[in-house]
mmCIF file as Biopython writes it, N, C-alpha, C and O atoms, coordinates in Angstrom:
data_model
#
loop_
_atom_site.group_PDB
_atom_site.id
_atom_site.type_symbol
_atom_site.label_atom_id
_atom_site.label_alt_id
_atom_site.label_comp_id
_atom_site.label_asym_id
_atom_site.label_entity_id
_atom_site.label_seq_id
_atom_site.pdbx_PDB_ins_code
_atom_site.Cartn_x
_atom_site.Cartn_y
_atom_site.Cartn_z
_atom_site.occupancy
_atom_site.B_iso_or_equiv
_atom_site.auth_seq_id
_atom_site.auth_asym_id
_atom_site.pdbx_PDB_model_num
ATOM 1   N N  . MET A ? 1  ? 9.624  -4.829  13.634 1.0 0.0 1  A 1 
ATOM 2   C CA . MET A ? 1  ? 9.406  -5.650  12.472 1.0 0.0 1  A 1 
ATOM 3   C C  . MET A ? 1  ? 10.230 -6.937  12.544 1.0 0.0 1  A 1 
ATOM 4   O O  . MET A ? 1  ? 9.855  -7.959  11.970 1.0 0.0 1  A 1 
ATOM 5   N N  . ALA A ? 2  ? 11.345 -6.872  13.248 1.0 0.0 2  A 1 
ATOM 6   C CA . ALA A ? 2  ? 12.199 -8.053  13.339 1.0 0.0 2  A 1 
ATOM 7   C C  . ALA A ? 2  ? 11.526 -9.164  14.132 1.0 0.0 2  A 1 
ATOM 8   O O  . ALA A ? 2  ? 11.661 -10.340 13.795 1.0 0.0 2  A 1 
ATOM 9   N N  . LEU A ? 3  ? 10.797 -8.791  15.191 1.0 0.0 3  A 1 
ATOM 10  C CA . LEU A ? 3  ? 10.121 -9.829  15.978 1.0 0.0 3  A 1 
ATOM 11  C C  . LEU A ? 3  ? 9.026  -10.501 15.168 1.0 0.0 3  A 1 
ATOM 12  O O  . LEU A ? 3  ? 8.809  -11.705 15.304 1.0 0.0 3  A 1 
ATOM 13  N N  . GLY A ? 4  ? 8.342  -9.751  14.336 1.0 0.0 4  A 1 
ATOM 14  C CA . GLY A ? 4  ? 7.301  -10.340 13.492 1.0 0.0 4  A 1 
ATOM 15  C C  . GLY A ? 4  ? 7.877  -11.342 12.510 1.0 0.0 4  A 1 
ATOM 16  O O  . GLY A ? 4  ? 7.333  -12.430 12.327 1.0 0.0 4  A 1 
ATOM 17  N N  . GLY A ? 5  ? 8.981  -10.970 11.881 1.0 0.0 5  A 1 
ATOM 18  C CA . GLY A ? 5  ? 9.639  -11.882 10.943 1.0 0.0 5  A 1 
ATOM 19  C C  . GLY A ? 5  ? 10.172 -13.119 11.635 1.0 0.0 5  A 1 
ATOM 20  O O  . GLY A ? 5  ? 10.046 -14.232 11.124 1.0 0.0 5  A 1 
ATOM 21  N N  . LEU A ? 6  ? 10.770 -12.921 12.804 1.0 0.0 6  A 1 
ATOM 22  C CA . LEU A ? 6  ? 11.265 -14.067 13.565 1.0 0.0 6  A 1 
ATOM 23  C C  . LEU A ? 6  ? 10.111 -14.946 14.028 1.0 0.0 6  A 1 
ATOM 24  O O  . LEU A ? 6  ? 10.226 -16.172 14.049 1.0 0.0 6  A 1 
ATOM 25  N N  . GLY A ? 7  ? 8.999  -14.319 14.397 1.0 0.0 7  A 1 
ATOM 26  C CA . GLY A ? 7  ? 7.822  -15.079 14.811 1.0 0.0 7  A 1 
ATOM 27  C C  . GLY A ? 7  ? 7.274  -15.952 13.700 1.0 0.0 7  A 1 
ATOM 28  O O  . GLY A ? 7  ? 6.911  -17.107 13.925 1.0 0.0 7  A 1 
ATOM 29  N N  . VAL A ? 8  ? 7.216  -15.391 12.496 1.0 0.0 8  A 1 
ATOM 30  C CA . VAL A ? 8  ? 6.744  -16.176 11.351 1.0 0.0 8  A 1 
ATOM 31  C C  . VAL A ? 8  ? 7.697  -17.332 11.072 1.0 0.0 8  A 1 
ATOM 32  O O  . VAL A ? 8  ? 7.264  -18.457 10.822 1.0 0.0 8  A 1 
ATOM 33  N N  . LEU A ? 9  ? 8.984  -17.050 11.117 1.0 0.0 9  A 1 
ATOM 34  C CA . LEU A ? 9  ? 9.977  -18.102 10.868 1.0 0.0 9  A 1 
ATOM 35  C C  . LEU A ? 9  ? 9.868  -19.215 11.907 1.0 0.0 9  A 1 
ATOM 36  O O  . LEU A ? 9  ? 9.896  -20.395 11.559 1.0 0.0 9  A 1 
ATOM 37  N N  . LEU A ? 10 ? 9.744  -18.846 13.173 1.0 0.0 10 A 1 
ATOM 38  C CA . LEU A ? 10 ? 9.617  -19.860 14.223 1.0 0.0 10 A 1 
ATOM 39  C C  . LEU A ? 10 ? 8.323  -20.653 14.093 1.0 0.0 10 A 1 
ATOM 40  O O  . LEU A ? 10 ? 8.303  -21.860 14.336 1.0 0.0 10 A 1 
ATOM 41  N N  . THR A ? 11 ? 7.245  -19.978 13.711 1.0 0.0 11 A 1 
ATOM 42  C CA . THR A ? 11 ? 5.974  -20.682 13.540 1.0 0.0 11 A 1 
ATOM 43  C C  . THR A ? 11 ? 6.068  -21.718 12.427 1.0 0.0 11 A 1 
ATOM 44  O O  . THR A ? 11 ? 5.606  -22.849 12.582 1.0 0.0 11 A 1 
ATOM 45  N N  . VAL A ? 12 ? 6.666  -21.328 11.308 1.0 0.0 12 A 1 
ATOM 46  C CA . VAL A ? 12 ? 6.811  -22.269 10.186 1.0 0.0 12 A 1 
ATOM 47  C C  . VAL A ? 12 ? 7.736  -23.411 10.570 1.0 0.0 12 A 1 
ATOM 48  O O  . VAL A ? 12 ? 7.432  -24.574 10.302 1.0 0.0 12 A 1 
ATOM 49  N N  . CYS A ? 13 ? 8.854  -23.094 11.191 1.0 0.0 13 A 1 
ATOM 50  C CA . CYS A ? 13 ? 9.788  -24.156 11.604 1.0 0.0 13 A 1 
ATOM 51  C C  . CYS A ? 13 ? 9.154  -25.076 12.645 1.0 0.0 13 A 1 
ATOM 52  O O  . CYS A ? 13 ? 9.357  -26.290 12.609 1.0 0.0 13 A 1 
ATOM 53  N N  . GLY A ? 14 ? 8.396  -24.508 13.558 1.0 0.0 14 A 1 
ATOM 54  C CA . GLY A ? 14 ? 7.716  -25.330 14.557 1.0 0.0 14 A 1 
ATOM 55  C C  . GLY A ? 14 ? 6.667  -26.232 13.940 1.0 0.0 14 A 1 
ATOM 56  O O  . GLY A ? 14 ? 6.500  -27.376 14.362 1.0 0.0 14 A 1 
ATOM 57  N N  . ALA A ? 15 ? 5.953  -25.716 12.931 1.0 0.0 15 A 1 
ATOM 58  C CA . ALA A ? 15 ? 4.953  -26.550 12.247 1.0 0.0 15 A 1 
ATOM 59  C C  . ALA A ? 15 ? 5.623  -27.699 11.504 1.0 0.0 15 A 1 
ATOM 60  O O  . ALA A ? 15 ? 5.135  -28.829 11.531 1.0 0.0 15 A 1 
ATOM 61  N N  . VAL A ? 16 ? 6.730  -27.414 10.846 1.0 0.0 16 A 1 
ATOM 62  C CA . VAL A ? 16 ? 7.461  -28.476 10.137 1.0 0.0 16 A 1 
ATOM 63  C C  . VAL A ? 16 ? 8.009  -29.484 11.142 1.0 0.0 16 A 1 
ATOM 64  O O  . VAL A ? 16 ? 7.940  -30.691 10.912 1.0 0.0 16 A 1 
ATOM 65  N N  . ALA A ? 17 ? 8.550  -28.996 12.244 1.0 0.0 17 A 1 
ATOM 66  C CA . ALA A ? 17 ? 9.083  -29.911 13.265 1.0 0.0 17 A 1 
ATOM 67  C C  . ALA A ? 17 ? 7.979  -30.769 13.860 1.0 0.0 17 A 1 
ATOM 68  O O  . ALA A ? 17 ? 8.199  -31.944 14.153 1.0 0.0 17 A 1 
ATOM 69  N N  . THR A ? 18 ? 6.790  -30.194 14.043 1.0 0.0 18 A 1 
ATOM 70  C CA . THR A ? 18 ? 5.674  -30.967 14.571 1.0 0.0 18 A 1 
ATOM 71  C C  . THR A ? 18 ? 5.260  -32.058 13.596 1.0 0.0 18 A 1 
ATOM 72  O O  . THR A ? 18 ? 4.978  -33.185 14.003 1.0 0.0 18 A 1 
ATOM 73  N N  . MET A ? 19 ? 5.224  -31.727 12.312 1.0 0.0 19 A 1 
ATOM 74  C CA . MET A ? 19 ? 4.830  -32.713 11.299 1.0 0.0 19 A 1 
ATOM 75  C C  . MET A ? 19 ? 5.843  -33.846 11.190 1.0 0.0 19 A 1 
ATOM 76  O O  . MET A ? 19 ? 5.480  -34.975 10.862 1.0 0.0 19 A 1 
ATOM 77  N N  . THR A ? 20 ? 7.119  -33.546 11.466 1.0 0.0 20 A 1 
ATOM 78  C CA . THR A ? 20 ? 8.127  -34.603 11.390 1.0 0.0 20 A 1 
ATOM 79  C C  . THR A ? 20 ? 8.229  -35.403 12.673 1.0 0.0 20 A 1 
ATOM 80  O O  . THR A ? 20 ? 8.953  -36.397 12.733 1.0 0.0 20 A 1 
ATOM 81  N N  . GLY A ? 21 ? 7.498  -34.973 13.710 1.0 0.0 21 A 1 
ATOM 82  C CA . GLY A ? 21 ? 7.453  -35.748 14.941 1.0 0.0 21 A 1 
ATOM 83  C C  . GLY A ? 21 ? 8.406  -35.291 16.023 1.0 0.0 21 A 1 
ATOM 84  O O  . GLY A ? 21 ? 8.571  -35.990 17.023 1.0 0.0 21 A 1 
ATOM 85  N N  . ALA A ? 22 ? 9.040  -34.141 15.859 1.0 0.0 22 A 1 
ATOM 86  C CA . ALA A ? 22 ? 9.949  -33.645 16.895 1.0 0.0 22 A 1 
ATOM 87  C C  . ALA A ? 22 ? 9.143  -33.216 18.121 1.0 0.0 22 A 1 
ATOM 88  O O  . ALA A ? 22 ? 8.136  -32.523 17.979 1.0 0.0 22 A 1 
ATOM 89  N N  . PRO A ? 23 ? 9.566  -33.614 19.315 1.0 0.0 23 A 1 
ATOM 90  C CA . PRO A ? 23 ? 8.799  -33.277 20.515 1.0 0.0 23 A 1 
ATOM 91  C C  . PRO A ? 23 ? 8.785  -31.776 20.828 1.0 0.0 23 A 1 
ATOM 92  O O  . PRO A ? 23 ? 7.859  -31.300 21.484 1.0 0.0 23 A 1 
ATOM 93  N N  . ALA A ? 24 ? 9.776  -31.034 20.379 1.0 0.0 24 A 1 
ATOM 94  C CA . ALA A ? 24 ? 9.834  -29.590 20.666 1.0 0.0 24 A 1 
ATOM 95  C C  . ALA A ? 24 ? 9.060  -28.759 19.644 1.0 0.0 24 A 1 
ATOM 96  O O  . ALA A ? 24 ? 8.971  -27.541 19.796 1.0 0.0 24 A 1 
ATOM 97  N N  . GLY A ? 25 ? 8.508  -29.374 18.625 1.0 0.0 25 A 1 
ATOM 98  C CA . GLY A ? 25 ? 7.823  -28.660 17.551 1.0 0.0 25 A 1 
ATOM 99  C C  . GLY A ? 25 ? 6.692  -27.752 18.002 1.0 0.0 25 A 1 
ATOM 100 O O  . GLY A ? 25 ? 6.671  -26.581 17.622 1.0 0.0 25 A 1 
ATOM 101 N N  . PRO A ? 26 ? 5.750  -28.246 18.799 1.0 0.0 26 A 1 
ATOM 102 C CA . PRO A ? 26 ? 4.656  -27.365 19.235 1.0 0.0 26 A 1 
ATOM 103 C C  . PRO A ? 26 ? 5.131  -26.176 20.073 1.0 0.0 26 A 1 
ATOM 104 O O  . PRO A ? 26 ? 4.569  -25.085 19.973 1.0 0.0 26 A 1 
ATOM 105 N N  . GLY A ? 27 ? 6.137  -26.376 20.879 1.0 0.0 27 A 1 
ATOM 106 C CA . GLY A ? 27 ? 6.675  -25.275 21.676 1.0 0.0 27 A 1 
ATOM 107 C C  . GLY A ? 27 ? 7.319  -24.209 20.819 1.0 0.0 27 A 1 
ATOM 108 O O  . GLY A ? 27 ? 7.174  -23.015 21.083 1.0 0.0 27 A 1 
ATOM 109 N N  . ILE A ? 28 ? 8.033  -24.643 19.788 1.0 0.0 28 A 1 
ATOM 110 C CA . ILE A ? 28 ? 8.660  -23.688 18.868 1.0 0.0 28 A 1 
ATOM 111 C C  . ILE A ? 28 ? 7.587  -22.906 18.116 1.0 0.0 28 A 1 
ATOM 112 O O  . ILE A ? 28 ? 7.694  -21.690 17.958 1.0 0.0 28 A 1 
ATOM 113 N N  . ALA A ? 29 ? 6.561  -23.600 17.657 1.0 0.0 29 A 1 
ATOM 114 C CA . ALA A ? 29 ? 5.478  -22.933 16.934 1.0 0.0 29 A 1 
ATOM 115 C C  . ALA A ? 29 ? 4.743  -21.945 17.841 1.0 0.0 29 A 1 
ATOM 116 O O  . ALA A ? 29 ? 4.405  -20.841 17.412 1.0 0.0 29 A 1 
ATOM 117 N N  . LEU A ? 30 ? 4.498  -22.334 19.077 1.0 0.0 30 A 1 
ATOM 118 C CA . LEU A ? 30 ? 3.819  -21.441 20.013 1.0 0.0 30 A 1 
ATOM 119 C C  . LEU A ? 30 ? 4.660  -20.202 20.310 1.0 0.0 30 A 1 
ATOM 120 O O  . LEU A ? 30 ? 4.125  -19.100 20.428 1.0 0.0 30 A 1 
ATOM 121 N N  . THR A ? 31 ? 5.958  -20.379 20.428 1.0 0.0 31 A 1 
ATOM 122 C CA . THR A ? 31 ? 6.846  -19.242 20.640 1.0 0.0 31 A 1 
ATOM 123 C C  . THR A ? 31 ? 6.773  -18.279 19.456 1.0 0.0 31 A 1 
ATOM 124 O O  . THR A ? 31 ? 6.763  -17.062 19.642 1.0 0.0 31 A 1 
ATOM 125 N N  . GLY A ? 32 ? 6.723  -18.820 18.250 1.0 0.0 32 A 1 
ATOM 126 C CA . GLY A ? 32 ? 6.603  -17.978 17.063 1.0 0.0 32 A 1 
ATOM 127 C C  . GLY A ? 32 ? 5.297  -17.203 17.035 1.0 0.0 32 A 1 
ATOM 128 O O  . GLY A ? 32 ? 5.270  -16.027 16.672 1.0 0.0 32 A 1 
ATOM 129 N N  . VAL A ? 33 ? 4.216  -17.865 17.419 1.0 0.0 33 A 1 
ATOM 130 C CA . VAL A ? 33 ? 2.909  -17.185 17.445 1.0 0.0 33 A 1 
ATOM 131 C C  . VAL A ? 33 ? 2.916  -16.061 18.473 1.0 0.0 33 A 1 
ATOM 132 O O  . VAL A ? 33 ? 2.391  -14.978 18.217 1.0 0.0 33 A 1 
ATOM 133 N N  . VAL A ? 34 ? 3.513  -16.318 19.639 1.0 0.0 34 A 1 
ATOM 134 C CA . VAL A ? 34 ? 3.573  -15.289 20.682 1.0 0.0 34 A 1 
ATOM 135 C C  . VAL A ? 34 ? 4.413  -14.102 20.221 1.0 0.0 34 A 1 
ATOM 136 O O  . VAL A ? 34 ? 4.015  -12.954 20.420 1.0 0.0 34 A 1 
ATOM 137 N N  . LEU A ? 35 ? 5.565  -14.360 19.609 1.0 0.0 35 A 1 
ATOM 138 C CA . LEU A ? 35 ? 6.397  -13.266 19.125 1.0 0.0 35 A 1 
ATOM 139 C C  . LEU A ? 35 ? 5.693  -12.464 18.024 1.0 0.0 35 A 1 
ATOM 140 O O  . LEU A ? 35 ? 5.764  -11.235 18.004 1.0 0.0 35 A 1 
ATOM 141 N N  . GLY A ? 36 ? 5.025  -13.156 17.122 1.0 0.0 36 A 1 
ATOM 142 C CA . GLY A ? 36 ? 4.280  -12.458 16.077 1.0 0.0 36 A 1 
ATOM 143 C C  . GLY A ? 36 ? 3.148  -11.623 16.645 1.0 0.0 36 A 1 
ATOM 144 O O  . GLY A ? 36 ? 2.918  -10.498 16.202 1.0 0.0 36 A 1 
ATOM 145 N N  . GLY A ? 37 ? 2.442  -12.168 17.622 1.0 0.0 37 A 1 
ATOM 146 C CA . GLY A ? 37 ? 1.361  -11.417 18.265 1.0 0.0 37 A 1 
ATOM 147 C C  . GLY A ? 37 ? 1.884  -10.208 19.028 1.0 0.0 37 A 1 
ATOM 148 O O  . GLY A ? 37 ? 1.272  -9.140  19.006 1.0 0.0 37 A 1 
ATOM 149 N N  . TRP A ? 38 ? 3.017  -10.378 19.703 1.0 0.0 38 A 1 
ATOM 150 C CA . TRP A ? 38 ? 3.633  -9.274  20.434 1.0 0.0 38 A 1 
ATOM 151 C C  . TRP A ? 38 ? 3.990  -8.145  19.475 1.0 0.0 38 A 1 
ATOM 152 O O  . TRP A ? 38 ? 3.745  -6.974  19.763 1.0 0.0 38 A 1 
ATOM 153 N N  . GLU A ? 39 ? 4.567  -8.504  18.336 1.0 0.0 39 A 1 
ATOM 154 C CA . GLU A ? 39 ? 4.934  -7.506  17.332 1.0 0.0 39 A 1 
ATOM 155 C C  . GLU A ? 39 ? 3.692  -6.821  16.778 1.0 0.0 39 A 1 
ATOM 156 O O  . GLU A ? 39 ? 3.689  -5.604  16.595 1.0 0.0 39 A 1 
ATOM 157 N N  . ALA A ? 40 ? 2.646  -7.579  16.509 1.0 0.0 40 A 1 
ATOM 158 C CA . ALA A ? 40 ? 1.412  -6.993  15.972 1.0 0.0 40 A 1 
ATOM 159 C C  . ALA A ? 40 ? 0.798  -6.012  16.966 1.0 0.0 40 A 1 
ATOM 160 O O  . ALA A ? 40 ? 0.345  -4.936  16.575 1.0 0.0 40 A 1 
ATOM 161 N N  . CYS A ? 41 ? 0.780  -6.376  18.247 1.0 0.0 41 A 1 
ATOM 162 C CA . CYS A ? 41 ? 0.250  -5.458  19.275 1.0 0.0 41 A 1 
ATOM 163 C C  . CYS A ? 41 ? 1.100  -4.199  19.367 1.0 0.0 41 A 1 
ATOM 164 O O  . CYS A ? 41 ? 0.570  -3.094  19.485 1.0 0.0 41 A 1 
ATOM 165 N N  . GLY A ? 42 ? 2.394  -4.364  19.314 1.0 0.0 42 A 1 
ATOM 166 C CA . GLY A ? 42 ? 3.287  -3.207  19.369 1.0 0.0 42 A 1 
ATOM 167 C C  . GLY A ? 42 ? 3.090  -2.273  18.194 1.0 0.0 42 A 1 
ATOM 168 O O  . GLY A ? 42 ? 3.056  -1.055  18.368 1.0 0.0 42 A 1 
ATOM 169 N N  . LEU A ? 43 ? 2.961  -2.823  17.010 1.0 0.0 43 A 1 
ATOM 170 C CA . LEU A ? 43 ? 2.733  -1.987  15.830 1.0 0.0 43 A 1 
ATOM 171 C C  . LEU A ? 43 ? 1.377  -1.300  15.890 1.0 0.0 43 A 1 
ATOM 172 O O  . LEU A ? 43 ? 1.242  -0.148  15.477 1.0 0.0 43 A 1 
ATOM 173 N N  . TRP A ? 44 ? 0.381  -1.997  16.400 1.0 0.0 44 A 1 
ATOM 174 C CA . TRP A ? 44 ? -0.945 -1.393  16.525 1.0 0.0 44 A 1 
ATOM 175 C C  . TRP A ? 44 ? -0.909 -0.228  17.511 1.0 0.0 44 A 1 
ATOM 176 O O  . TRP A ? 44 ? -1.463 0.837   17.240 1.0 0.0 44 A 1 
ATOM 177 N N  . LEU A ? 45 ? -0.254 -0.433  18.659 1.0 0.0 45 A 1 
ATOM 178 C CA . LEU A ? 45 ? -0.142 0.636   19.651 1.0 0.0 45 A 1 
ATOM 179 C C  . LEU A ? 45 ? 0.671  1.814   19.115 1.0 0.0 45 A 1 
ATOM 180 O O  . LEU A ? 45 ? 0.324  2.969   19.363 1.0 0.0 45 A 1 
ATOM 181 N N  . TRP A ? 46 ? 1.743  1.532   18.389 1.0 0.0 46 A 1 
ATOM 182 C CA . TRP A ? 46 ? 2.558  2.589   17.794 1.0 0.0 46 A 1 
ATOM 183 C C  . TRP A ? 46 ? 1.728  3.407   16.812 1.0 0.0 46 A 1 
ATOM 184 O O  . TRP A ? 46 ? 1.793  4.637   16.812 1.0 0.0 46 A 1 
ATOM 185 N N  . ASN A ? 47 ? 0.955  2.734   15.983 1.0 0.0 47 A 1 
ATOM 186 C CA . ASN A ? 47 ? 0.108  3.420   15.014 1.0 0.0 47 A 1 
ATOM 187 C C  . ASN A ? 47 ? -0.964 4.255   15.716 1.0 0.0 47 A 1 
ATOM 188 O O  . ASN A ? 47 ? -1.249 5.378   15.302 1.0 0.0 47 A 1 
ATOM 189 N N  . ALA A ? 48 ? -1.549 3.714   16.765 1.0 0.0 48 A 1 
ATOM 190 C CA . ALA A ? 48 ? -2.568 4.458   17.508 1.0 0.0 48 A 1 
ATOM 191 C C  . ALA A ? 48 ? -1.960 5.679   18.171 1.0 0.0 48 A 1 
ATOM 192 O O  . ALA A ? 48 ? -2.589 6.736   18.207 1.0 0.0 48 A 1 
ATOM 193 N N  . TRP A ? 49 ? -0.749 5.555   18.697 1.0 0.0 49 A 1 
ATOM 194 C CA . TRP A ? 49 ? -0.086 6.676   19.334 1.0 0.0 49 A 1 
ATOM 195 C C  . TRP A ? 49 ? 0.241  7.762   18.318 1.0 0.0 49 A 1 
ATOM 196 O O  . TRP A ? 49 ? 0.044  8.948   18.585 1.0 0.0 49 A 1 
ATOM 197 N N  . LEU A ? 50 ? 0.746  7.353   17.144 1.0 0.0 50 A 1 
ATOM 198 C CA . LEU A ? 50 ? 1.075  8.334   16.112 1.0 0.0 50 A 1 
ATOM 199 C C  . LEU A ? 50 ? -0.159 9.076   15.632 1.0 0.0 50 A 1 
ATOM 200 O O  . LEU A ? 50 ? -0.112 10.291  15.442 1.0 0.0 50 A 1 
ATOM 201 N N  . LYS A ? 51 ? -1.245 8.377   15.434 1.0 0.0 51 A 1 
ATOM 202 C CA . LYS A ? 51 ? -2.481 9.042   14.988 1.0 0.0 51 A 1 
ATOM 203 C C  . LYS A ? 51 ? -3.002 9.960   16.067 1.0 0.0 51 A 1 
ATOM 204 O O  . LYS A ? 51 ? -3.519 11.035  15.760 1.0 0.0 51 A 1 
ATOM 205 N N  . GLY A ? 52 ? -2.882 9.572   17.317 1.0 0.0 52 A 1 
ATOM 206 C CA . GLY A ? 52 ? -3.344 10.425  18.416 1.0 0.0 52 A 1 
ATOM 207 C C  . GLY A ? 52 ? -2.436 11.634  18.584 1.0 0.0 52 A 1 
ATOM 208 O O  . GLY A ? 52 ? -2.900 12.717  18.939 1.0 0.0 52 A 1 
ATOM 209 N N  . ALA A ? 53 ? -1.133 11.451  18.327 1.0 0.0 53 A 1 
ATOM 210 C CA . ALA A ? 53 ? -0.198 12.558  18.487 1.0 0.0 53 A 1 
ATOM 211 C C  . ALA A ? 53 ? -0.382 13.614  17.406 1.0 0.0 53 A 1 
ATOM 212 O O  . ALA A ? 53 ? -0.163 14.799  17.655 1.0 0.0 53 A 1 
ATOM 213 N N  . THR A ? 54 ? -0.780 13.199  16.218 1.0 0.0 54 A 1 
ATOM 214 C CA . THR A ? 54 ? -0.947 14.161  15.132 1.0 0.0 54 A 1 
ATOM 215 C C  . THR A ? 54 ? -2.322 14.826  15.156 1.0 0.0 54 A 1 
ATOM 216 O O  . THR A ? 54 ? -2.542 15.844  14.499 1.0 0.0 54 A 1 
ATOM 217 N N  . LYS A ? 55 ? -3.233 14.246  15.911 1.0 0.0 55 A 1 
ATOM 218 C CA . LYS A ? 55 ? -4.592 14.797  15.966 1.0 0.0 55 A 1 
ATOM 219 C C  . LYS A ? 55 ? -4.647 16.115  16.723 1.0 0.0 55 A 1 
ATOM 220 O O  . LYS A ? 55 ? -5.367 17.029  16.321 1.0 0.0 55 A 1 
ATOM 221 N N  . GLY A ? 56 ? -3.906 16.224  17.798 1.0 0.0 56 A 1 
ATOM 222 C CA . GLY A ? 56 ? -3.934 17.432  18.616 1.0 0.0 56 A 1 
ATOM 223 C C  . GLY A ? 56 ? -5.107 17.413  19.586 1.0 0.0 56 A 1 
ATOM 224 O O  . GLY A ? 56 ? -5.932 16.500  19.562 1.0 0.0 56 A 1 
ATOM 225 N N  . THR A ? 57 ? -5.171 18.418  20.430 1.0 0.0 57 A 1 
ATOM 226 C CA . THR A ? 57 ? -6.274 18.487  21.386 1.0 0.0 57 A 1 
ATOM 227 C C  . THR A ? 57 ? -7.067 19.755  21.222 1.0 0.0 57 A 1 
ATOM 228 O O  . THR A ? 57 ? -8.035 19.977  21.949 1.0 0.0 57 A 1 
#
């Protein structure tokens, strides 16, 4: 959950930096999107694993 929160924060900060004209703004925003996506994939896989583990065979 921490990576998702950090990803959102970086995305917002990168968007603000881009609007103010900072050259590093798009890179910061892209890093935030990647971290948020990584967290979302991890949570999805964790949820799929938990549902599969409780299902049984």
